[in-house]
N, C-alpha and C positions, 0 to 999 in steps of 0.2 A: 422412777418420779425423785426429785430430790429432797433433802430434808425439810427444807423452805418450804415447797410446794405442797408438801404432805401436810404439814403443819396449817398452812393456809386452807388447805382440803377439810381439814379436822374442826377448825373453827368455823367454817362457813356451814358444816353439818351440825353443829352445836348450835348455832343461831337461828337454825332452821325450826328448833324445835321452841314451844311455849316458854314464856321467863320464869316460870315456878319450876321448871323442870331442869333447868340449866344450873349445874355446878358452878364453885366459886374456881375461879381462874388465877393463875400467876405464870404467865407467859413471857418470854423472852427469846425472840426469833433474832439471828443477826442480819440474815438478810432474806426478806422475806418478800415473796412474789404472789401476788392475788389477782387474779383474771388477767393475768399477762402483764400486769403494773409490776414493776420493782419497786416494792415500797422502803428497803432500805431496813433499818433496827428497829423493831416493833418491840414496846412493852406494855402487856395487859395485866391489870390486877382488877378483880371483880369478884362481888360476894352476892349471894341468893340471899335476900332480905324477905321474911313476911311470907314465904311461900307456902301454900297450905292447899291439902288437897279437898277439903271442904267447900261447898260450891256457894254457903252462905257467908264465906270468910274472906280476906284479901287474896285475888288470885295469883299476888305476888310481886316482887319486887327485883329486878336482877340491877345492881347497883355497878356502876364502873368507876372505881376510885381511881384508876389511871389508865390511861388510853395513850402512848407516845409512839409518834412515829418520826425516827430520826433521819435524814438525810445530810448529803452534802449541800444542797440546795436552800433547805427549811427544814424547820422541826416544829412537829404540830405536837402540842400538849392538850389533854381535853379530860374531861370527866362527865359522868352521865349517867342516865339509867335508861332502862329498858322495862315498861312497865304493860300489863297486860289491863284493858280499860275494862272496868265492871260490867259495861253493859253488853259487851262480846267478848269475853276473854279467850274463847278459843279463835277469835279470827280478827280482834283488833289488837293490836299491840304497838304501843307508841314509843318510839327512841325518843331521847332528849339529850344533845351534849353542848357544853359548855366547852367553847376551845379558843385556843390561840394559837395563831402560826405566825411563826418567826421566818420572815424571808430572808433569803442570803443572796438569792438570783432568780428572780419571778421569771424569767424567759427559760432559764435552762428547767426549773421547776416544770412549767408548762409543757416543755419537751420530753421531761421524763414520764409525764403521763400522756402522752401521744398527740399532745393538742398541735405540734409544727413549733415554727417560729414564727409567735405572734408578738414575744415582746424581748427587747435585748435588755439584759441588767435588770435594775430596778429592786432594790430592798425595802423592806419596810414589816407591816405587821396588819393580819387580819384578825379580830376577837370579838368574840361574840357568844349569842347560842343561837341553835338550830334544832326543830324537830319534826317529826313526820310520824306517820304510821307505817308501821314495817321494822324491821330486825335494824340492827346498828349498821349492816353491808348491806342493806336493800334501799337506796333513796328515793323516796317515793313525792316526784314534784309536788302533784295537785293536792297532797294533805300537808305540804311543807308551810312553818311557819317560823317566826323569831327574828333577829336582828341582829347586825354586827356591822364594826367600823372598819374601814378600809384606809390605811395609811402607807404609800409605796412612793417612796423616791428614786433620783436618779435611773431613769430608762427610757426607753424609747419604742413606741410602737413601729414594727415592722410594715413594711408594705407588701401585703400578703392577700390571696382571698382568706374569708373567714373562717372556711373549712371546719372542724369539729368545732372550736368557741367561736361559735358564729355571733355572738353579743360582743366578744372583745375585739371582733372586727367591725361591729358597730360603733364601738365607742372609740375606736382606733380615727374616726371620723375621718377615713380615706373616700369615702363618698361625698363628701363635701367640698372638694377644690372647684370643681365646675359652676359651684353656687357661688364661691367666693370671689371679692375681686383680687385683680393681678397680683397684689401684694401680699396676698397671703396663700398662694396655692403651694408654695414652696414648703410653708410651715406643716401642710399637712399632706401632700400627697407623694414623698418619699419616707412619710412616718414621722408622726408627731412626737419629739423628743421633749419629755417632762423633767421638771425640777420635782412635782412631787402630783401624786394622785390622791384624793382622799376624800372621805364623807360618811355619810351614815344610812345605812340601808335597812328597811324592815320588809320582813315577808308575811304574808297571809295568803293560807291556802296556795301557794304557788304563785303568787302576785307580789314581785320586787319592786317596791317605791322609793325613792330617793327625792329629797329637796333642797341639798346642798354639796351634791357631787361638784368637785372641784378638779381642774387639771391645769397646773401652769407652766408655760415653758418661756423659753428667751424671747420669745417674739410676741405672745399671744398667750391670755389663757383662755380656758374654756369652763363654764358651768352648766349644770345639767340639773332639770328636774323631771319626774315623770315615772313610768313604771314599764317593768319587763314581765311578761307571761312565760316562766321558767319550762312549763310544760307545752306550749302551744308554741314557742319560740317567736312571738311577736313582741313590739315594743310601742309605747307610746312617751315621747321623750321631747323635752324642750331644750335645744342647745343655745347657750349664749355664747359668743365668740367674741372677747374684749380684746383689742390691741395694746401692744405695749406701747405708750405716749411716752414716758417719762417712767423716772424713778418712782413716782406718787404713785404710778397703775399698780406697781409689783407689791408695795405695801399696803394698797388695798386688797389686790388680789391674794395676798399673804394670810389675810386676815380668815382666821376660821368663822364659817357662816353656822349659825346655831340653827339646828334642826327645828328647833319652837318657833323661829322667826321666818327660815325659807328663803329661796333664792330671789322671790318677788321684792319683797322689804330690802333684803340687803341691796339689789340693784337701785332702788329709789333711792336709798339712802346714800350710796356712790354716786350716783348720778348728780346729787345736790352737791354733792362735795367737789365732783371735777365733770363740770357740766360738757367739757369737749371730749370726754371719754364715750357719753352718750352717742353722738354725732356719729364715731366711727364705729361702734359697736353693731354687730350682726347678729339676727335671731334666726333660729330654723327649728322645725318641726319634724322629727323622724316616726315614722310610723311604718307598719307592713311587718313582713316576716326578717327576722335576724340574716336569712341568706340572701333578702331581695328588698333592704331598706327603702323606703319612700321619703326622698328629702322634699319638703316646701320650705322655701324663703319666706320668712315674714316682713313684711313691711313695717318697721316698727312706729316710723311717723306716721302713715296713714292710721294705722292701730290707734296711736297716740291721741289724734285729732277727733277720730272717731267716739275712743271714750271721751273726751271734752265736749264733743256736741250732746252725748247722752247725759251729761250731768245736768242739775237743774241750773246751773250757771251759764252753760252753754246752749240751753235750749231757750233762753228767753229772747 
């Protein structure tokens, strides 16, 4: 066994114990490999605070002052803690991480973790907080909660089967071309090239939600809102495809959508300013599983007429 593999095995063994019994750590591993994944340089500094053997006192907190993973493709910097919950300290332990992932090449990063070629290039940042029941090395999706912001620029989704990263396969929108007009098939069928992908995501009990995810490309922009069940690998997402009509379209789509306002209000304001854009915009609903997403095209004109007919003015 290599030194890096031995260190990884020791870290896993330590984190399989209750937080109160875990010692302080100051570890640097130059080329760490964990569960078959090469992580690069790993730096860990942690202390045990409030540990007690008394059942009437706090069950203790293992505080992660530094958790850095440095690779050519990205650098993760994080802090957090691992705390035994008071109701069942021997069984329930919650991990929380405040993280920032600076990405130099998102495509190469996904390949490093065995997800295949799903994206080419792409640089940017993911930043936020996430927590779950279990140790820092054992992600538990059903109990996961938190929020993060994503902002990645200058990349392209690759035409490929979803594979391991099934949700990224859904978000690449390669299943949309047969539902789009001919003018837009080439935008998505060979892999959507984006200027940026950005938005805010919240997670509650393993259910990830967004109401302001944007992807902007040369010929079209894509706006999304909805949810994805991480544990069950299902989704319920509304997708709006806005064509690039002129330079005015680009400036509107480049606007950051405030999550407090959401996609619906943003679109209403956009269509008031650019009514021609509304006629060319296409809307879809994606549900089902990540591996087999179901795509339904929504007739926006019929829906708008139906909403008008339901209003007091339309019912007179």
